[in-house]
C-alpha positions in Angstrom: 96.7 124.8 63.3 96.6 122.9 66.9 100.0 122.5 68.9 100.3 119.6 71.1 102.8 120.0 74.0 105.8 117.8 74.2 105.3 115.7 77.5 108.5 115.6 79.8 110.2 112.1 80.2 109.7 110.6 83.7 111.9 108.3 85.7 110.4 106.3 88.5 112.9 105.6 91.5 112.3 103.0 94.1 114.2 101.6 96.8 114.1 97.9 97.8 115.0 95.1 100.1 113.3 91.9 100.1 110.1 93.4 98.4 109.0 90.4 96.3 105.4 90.6 97.8 105.1 94.2 96.8 107.1 95.0 94.1 105.2 93.5 91.1 102.2 95.7 92.0 104.3 98.7 92.3 105.9 98.1 89.1 103.0 97.3 87.1 101.5 100.5 88.0 104.4 102.6 86.6 105.0 100.4 83.5 104.0 103.6 81.5 107.1 105.6 82.5 110.1 106.2 80.4 112.3 104.4 83.0 112.3 102.7 86.3 115.3 102.9 88.5 115.5 100.5 91.4 118.1 100.7 94.2 118.4 97.5 96.1 120.2 97.1 99.3 120.8 93.6 99.6 117.6 91.6 98.7 118.0 87.8 98.8 114.4 87.0 97.8 112.9 87.4 94.3 113.0 91.1 94.1 115.7 91.5 91.5 114.3 88.9 89.2 110.9 90.6 89.3 112.5 94.0 88.6 114.3 92.4 85.5 111.2 91.4 84.2 110.2 95.0 83.9 113.6 96.1 82.6 114.2 98.3 85.6 117.7 100.0 86.0 118.9 98.0 89.0 121.7 99.5 91.1 123.1 97.4 94.2 124.2 99.2 97.2 124.9 98.9 100.8 122.1 100.6 103.2 123.0 104.2 103.4 120.0 105.5 105.3 116.6 106.3 103.9 117.6 109.6 102.6 121.0 109.0 101.0 119.9 105.7 99.6 116.9 107.6 97.9 119.3 110.4 96.9 121.3 107.8 95.0 118.4 106.6 93.2 117.2 110.3 92.0 120.8 110.8 91.0 120.9 107.7 88.9 117.8 108.8 87.1 118.3 109.6 83.3 115.4 112.3 83.2 115.0 115.5 85.1 111.3 114.7 86.2 111.3 112.0 88.9 108.4 110.3 90.9 109.8 108.6 93.7 107.6 105.8 95.3 108.0 102.9 97.7 107.7 99.2 96.9 104.5 98.9 98.9 102.8 101.8 96.9 100.7 101.8 93.7 100.1 104.6 91.3 96.3 104.6 90.3 94.9 105.1 86.9 93.8 108.7 87.8 97.1 109.7 89.4 98.9 108.3 86.1 96.7 110.7 84.1 97.2 113.7 86.3 101.0 113.2 86.2 100.9 113.0 82.3 99.0 116.3 82.1 101.7 117.8 84.6 104.4 116.6 82.3 102.8 117.9 79.4 101.8 121.2 80.7 103.9 124.7 80.6 103.5 125.2 84.3 106.4 126.7 86.3 106.0 124.2 89.3 109.1 122.5 90.3 107.6 119.8 92.5 104.1 118.3 93.6 102.7 116.9 96.6 100.4 114.0 96.0 97.5 112.6 98.0 98.3 109.1 99.7 95.3 106.7 100.7 97.0 104.1 103.0 95.6 100.8 103.8 96.0 99.0 107.4 95.3 95.4 107.9 93.6 95.6 104.6 91.3 98.2 105.4 91.6 101.9 103.9 92.2 104.2 106.8 90.1 107.5 106.5 91.0 109.1 109.8 93.9 108.6 112.2 95.8 111.5 110.9 96.2 109.4 107.6 93.8 111.4 105.8 96.1 114.3 105.5 99.0 112.6 104.1 100.4 114.6 101.2 104.1 113.6 100.5 106.1 115.4 98.0 107.0 112.8 95.3 106.9 114.3 91.8 109.8 116.8 91.3 112.3 118.2 89.0 115.8 116.8 90.3 117.4 120.0 89.1 115.7 121.9 91.7 115.3 119.5 94.4 116.4 116.1 96.0 116.0 114.2 99.2 117.8 115.3 102.5 120.3 113.0 104.4 118.1 111.8 107.0 118.2 108.2 108.0 114.9 108.1 108.9 111.7 110.0 108.1 113.3 111.5 104.9 111.6 114.1 102.8 112.3 116.3 99.6 113.2 119.8 99.6 112.5 121.8 96.3 113.5 125.2 95.4 110.5 126.9 93.8 107.0 126.7 93.7 105.2 123.3 94.6 101.6 122.4 94.1 99.2 119.6 95.1 97.9 116.5 93.0 94.8 115.2 94.5 94.5 112.1 92.5 95.8 109.4 94.9 98.9 107.2 95.5 97.7 103.8 97.1 99.9 102.7 100.2 99.6 99.3 101.4 101.2 99.3 104.7 101.1 96.6 107.3 99.2 93.3 106.3 99.7 92.0 109.6 100.4 93.0 113.3 103.5 91.0 113.2 104.9 92.9 110.4 103.9 96.2 111.9 105.8 95.4 115.2 108.8 94.3 113.4 109.1 97.3 111.5 108.4 99.4 114.5 111.2 97.6 116.4 113.8 98.7 113.4 112.5 102.3 113.1 112.3 103.2 116.8 116.1 102.2 116.9 116.9 104.2 113.9 114.8 107.2 115.4 116.3 107.0 118.8 119.8 106.9 117.5 119.0 110.0 115.2 117.5 111.9 118.2 120.4 111.0 120.5 122.8 112.4 118.0 120.9 115.7 117.9 121.3 115.9 121.6 117.7 115.0 122.6 116.9 113.5 126.0 114.2 112.1 127.9 113.1 110.1 131.0 111.0 106.9 131.3 107.7 109.0 132.4 108.3 111.2 129.4 108.5 108.4 127.1 105.4 107.0 128.5 103.6 110.2 128.3 104.6 110.5 124.8 103.2 107.3 123.8 99.9 107.8 125.6 99.5 111.4 124.0 100.0 109.6 120.4 97.3 107.1 121.0 94.9 109.9 122.5 95.7 112.0 119.5 95.1 109.5 116.7 92.4 107.7 118.4 90.4 110.6 119.8 91.7 114.1 118.4 92.0 112.5 114.8 88.9 110.5 115.2 90.5 107.2 114.7 87.6 105.5 116.3 85.6 106.1 113.0 87.9 103.6 111.4 86.5 100.9 113.5 88.6 98.0 114.9 91.5 98.9 112.7 91.7 102.2 113.8 91.8 101.5 117.3 94.7 98.8 116.6 96.7 101.2 114.5 96.4 104.0 117.2 97.5 101.6 120.1 100.5 100.3 118.2 101.3 103.7 117.0 101.3 104.8 120.7 103.5 101.9 121.5 106.0 102.7 118.9 106.3 106.5 119.9 106.7 105.4 123.5 109.2 102.6 122.4 111.5 105.2 120.5 111.6 107.4 123.5 112.5 104.4 125.8 115.3 103.5 123.6 116.6 107.1 123.4 116.6 107.2 127.3 118.3 103.8 127.3 121.2 105.2 124.9 121.6 108.3 127.2 121.8 105.9 130.3 124.6 103.7 128.6 126.6 106.8 127.9 
């Protein structure tokens, strides 16, 4: 007699704000899951209507910062196993199959890092440091959750974690304008976070950090092999790092 292991149920958790350009692709890729939880922070476009098309559990809230907003999404999930994805990400069929294997196995891991392949200006980036991106996204919420960070949030899990090499696709910036707009928002959050931690810098230090970020991505991490897109990505990323530290200097100067 053959016994088939019972597959654990899975909740997908997503946070959104004005993601109508991305969310349908994302939801379509996880429509096989047992539940989709969407925590929305004030969308005024068609995001919520699209989520309703996929029978999502929609929770509306004020913006709490990335960490706490994602904590709310995880805590609102009905099932212990959670896959956290962003609205501009897509679960591939290969990743779906690997997740189902994990949920059907008798392994003792409490979390899984997942390989993420990112696209920039429509091109998959294979270098620039993006090729080593393995965020922890699949986990048992009885053993872990997101931290409280307002920016660059991450999952902490107690117990053993493993890797899944099937990829999660990440469609980042489709235009330079959208990249610059997000950099402006994120650098303000990052500067505020660093200031509250007691970090300080100088204009020269800010400029040096930005230059080093560019050289690291384009030379050390071989971004030049990604062609023109790799060059643009490296330049704007360096600009973003420098901008954050200039804003940090400005905060300290005001105080």
